[in-house]
C-alpha positions as CSV (number, residue, x, y, z in Angstrom):
1,H,-101.6,113.2,114.8
2,G,-104.4,111.3,113.4
3,F,-107.8,110.2,113.7
4,P,-109.6,108.7,115.9
5,T,-106.7,109.7,118.2
6,S,-104.6,112.6,119.2
7,S,-101.3,113.7,120.3
8,F,-101.9,111.6,123.2
9,D,-100.5,108.6,121.3
10,Y,-97.1,109.9,122.1
11,H,-97.4,110.1,125.9
12,R,-95.5,107.0,126.4
13,A,-92.6,108.2,124.3
14,L,-92.7,111.8,125.8
15,D,-90.0,111.1,128.7
16,H,-87.6,109.0,126.4
17,L,-88.0,111.9,123.8
18,I,-87.0,114.5,126.5
19,T,-84.0,112.3,128.0
20,L,-82.9,112.0,124.0
21,L,-83.3,115.6,123.0
22,P,-82.8,117.6,126.3
23,N,-81.8,120.9,123.8
24,Y,-84.9,120.8,121.9
25,K,-88.5,122.3,122.6
26,L,-91.3,119.4,122.1
27,V,-94.5,120.7,120.8
28,F,-97.3,118.2,120.6
29,F,-100.7,119.5,119.2
30,D,-104.0,118.5,118.2
31,H,-105.8,120.0,114.9
32,L,-108.8,121.9,115.3
33,G,-111.7,119.5,116.4
34,F,-109.4,116.5,117.3
35,G,-108.1,115.0,120.3
36,F,-108.3,117.8,123.4
37,S,-108.6,120.7,121.0
38,S,-111.5,123.0,120.7
39,K,-114.7,121.6,118.8
40,P,-116.1,124.4,116.5
41,Q,-119.6,124.7,115.9
42,E,-121.6,121.6,113.8
43,N,-121.4,123.1,110.7
44,H,-117.7,124.0,110.6
45,E,-115.9,122.7,107.7
46,Y,-112.4,121.1,108.2
47,T,-110.0,121.7,105.6
48,I,-106.4,120.6,105.0
49,N,-105.9,124.5,104.2
50,D,-107.3,125.5,107.5
51,H,-105.3,122.9,109.2
52,A,-102.2,124.1,107.7
53,E,-102.9,127.7,108.5
54,N,-103.3,126.5,112.1
55,A,-100.2,124.9,112.5
56,L,-98.2,127.6,111.0
57,E,-99.9,130.4,113.2
58,L,-99.0,127.8,116.2
59,F,-95.4,127.8,115.3
60,R,-95.5,131.5,114.7
61,Q,-97.3,132.4,118.0
62,L,-94.8,129.9,119.8
63,N,-91.9,132.0,118.5
64,I,-90.4,129.1,117.0
65,R,-87.8,129.7,114.5
66,S,-86.6,126.3,112.9
67,A,-88.0,123.0,113.6
68,H,-87.8,119.2,112.5
69,I,-91.3,118.3,112.1
70,V,-92.9,114.6,112.6
71,A,-96.3,114.2,111.3
72,H,-99.0,111.4,111.8
73,D,-101.7,110.3,109.8
74,M,-103.8,113.5,109.2
75,G,-100.6,115.7,110.3
76,D,-99.2,113.9,107.1
77,S,-101.7,115.5,104.6
78,V,-101.1,118.9,106.4
79,L,-97.5,118.5,106.3
80,T,-97.7,117.7,102.8
81,E,-99.9,120.8,102.1
82,I,-97.0,123.3,104.1
83,Q,-94.2,121.6,102.2
84,T,-96.0,122.3,98.9
85,R,-96.4,126.2,100.2
86,H,-92.6,126.0,101.3
87,H,-91.6,124.6,97.8
88,L,-93.7,127.2,96.0
89,K,-92.4,130.0,98.1
90,L,-95.9,130.9,99.4
91,L,-94.9,131.0,103.1
92,P,-94.0,134.1,105.1
93,K,-90.6,135.2,105.4
94,H,-90.7,133.5,108.9
95,F,-90.7,130.0,107.3
96,D,-87.7,130.5,104.6
97,N,-85.2,128.4,106.9
98,F,-87.5,127.0,109.4
99,F,-87.6,123.5,108.2
100,K,-85.0,121.3,109.1
101,T,-86.5,117.7,108.5
102,F,-89.7,116.4,107.8
103,T,-90.8,112.9,109.0
104,F,-94.2,111.5,107.9
105,T,-95.4,108.5,109.8
106,N,-98.5,106.2,109.1
107,G,-100.8,108.7,106.8
108,G,-102.2,110.1,103.7
109,M,-99.6,112.1,101.6
110,V,-102.1,112.7,99.2
111,Y,-105.7,113.0,100.6
112,D,-107.8,112.0,97.8
113,K,-105.6,108.6,97.8
114,I,-105.9,107.7,101.2
115,N,-107.6,104.3,102.0
116,F,-109.8,105.1,104.6
117,R,-111.1,102.6,107.2
118,L,-114.8,101.8,107.1
119,S,-115.5,104.0,109.9
120,Q,-113.6,106.9,108.9
121,Q,-115.4,106.5,105.4
122,L,-118.7,106.5,107.4
123,L,-117.6,109.5,109.3
124,I,-116.8,111.5,106.3
125,L,-120.5,111.2,104.7
126,P,-122.7,114.1,105.1
127,Y,-125.8,112.6,106.4
128,I,-124.4,109.0,107.9
129,G,-121.5,110.7,109.6
130,P,-123.6,112.6,112.3
131,L,-125.9,109.1,112.8
132,F,-122.8,107.2,112.9
133,S,-120.9,109.6,115.5
134,S,-124.2,109.6,117.8
135,F,-124.1,105.8,117.6
136,Q,-121.4,106.0,120.4
137,A,-123.5,108.3,122.8
138,N,-126.5,106.1,122.0
139,F,-125.1,102.6,122.5
140,P,-122.1,103.2,124.6
141,G,-121.2,99.6,125.3
142,L,-121.6,98.2,121.6
143,A,-119.5,101.4,120.3
144,R,-116.7,100.6,122.7
145,K,-116.5,97.1,121.7
146,V,-116.2,97.9,118.1
147,S,-114.1,100.6,118.7
148,A,-111.7,98.7,121.0
149,Q,-111.6,95.9,118.0
150,Q,-110.6,98.5,115.3
151,L,-108.0,100.0,117.4
152,S,-106.8,96.7,118.5
153,S,-106.4,95.9,114.9
154,I,-103.8,98.8,114.3
155,M,-101.8,98.7,117.5
156,N,-98.5,96.5,118.0
157,H,-98.4,96.4,121.8
158,E,-96.6,93.4,123.3
159,D,-98.1,93.8,126.8
160,E,-101.7,93.6,126.4
161,E,-102.5,95.4,129.6
162,I,-101.0,98.6,128.2
163,K,-102.5,97.9,124.9
164,N,-105.7,97.8,126.9
165,E,-105.1,101.1,128.7
166,D,-104.2,103.1,125.7
167,I,-107.4,101.8,123.7
168,D,-109.4,102.9,126.8
169,A,-107.5,106.5,126.9
170,M,-108.3,106.8,123.1
171,Q,-111.8,105.8,123.6
172,R,-112.6,108.6,126.4
173,L,-110.9,111.2,123.9
């Protein structure tokens, strides 16, 4: 999943995937601090390495022995880190024959080369990020309009009502 949304992005595809892949376990998760996941203390540093460790631990905890991995947005950067570790044989034995396929969708394979949107650039800045983040709490009407415009620019729904429902759900996240 990615920012500013979450694994919720795939809720419309879930029934189709269950029908299409009846013999597979589908796992959708949000990285720490994203979407519906726990939010650590204010000074927590989010790193690609930590996200990779958490994802690998989730696979171990769920006792998943092999997987076809689909990553989106921030998940692409995390999956690239995991692939690098796998290639360098730095993963525990549990992951020797774990990965069946990798699919990357709309994301940054190399984190330092990502072309962030303006809002993402502002959120990353140490002093501006918290101010920009509090903008939504202090000016909810204006923040929702700006957010809706940005989200609308990246969505390709033919049905305007569904598009607006999805944007509203993403904003509530």
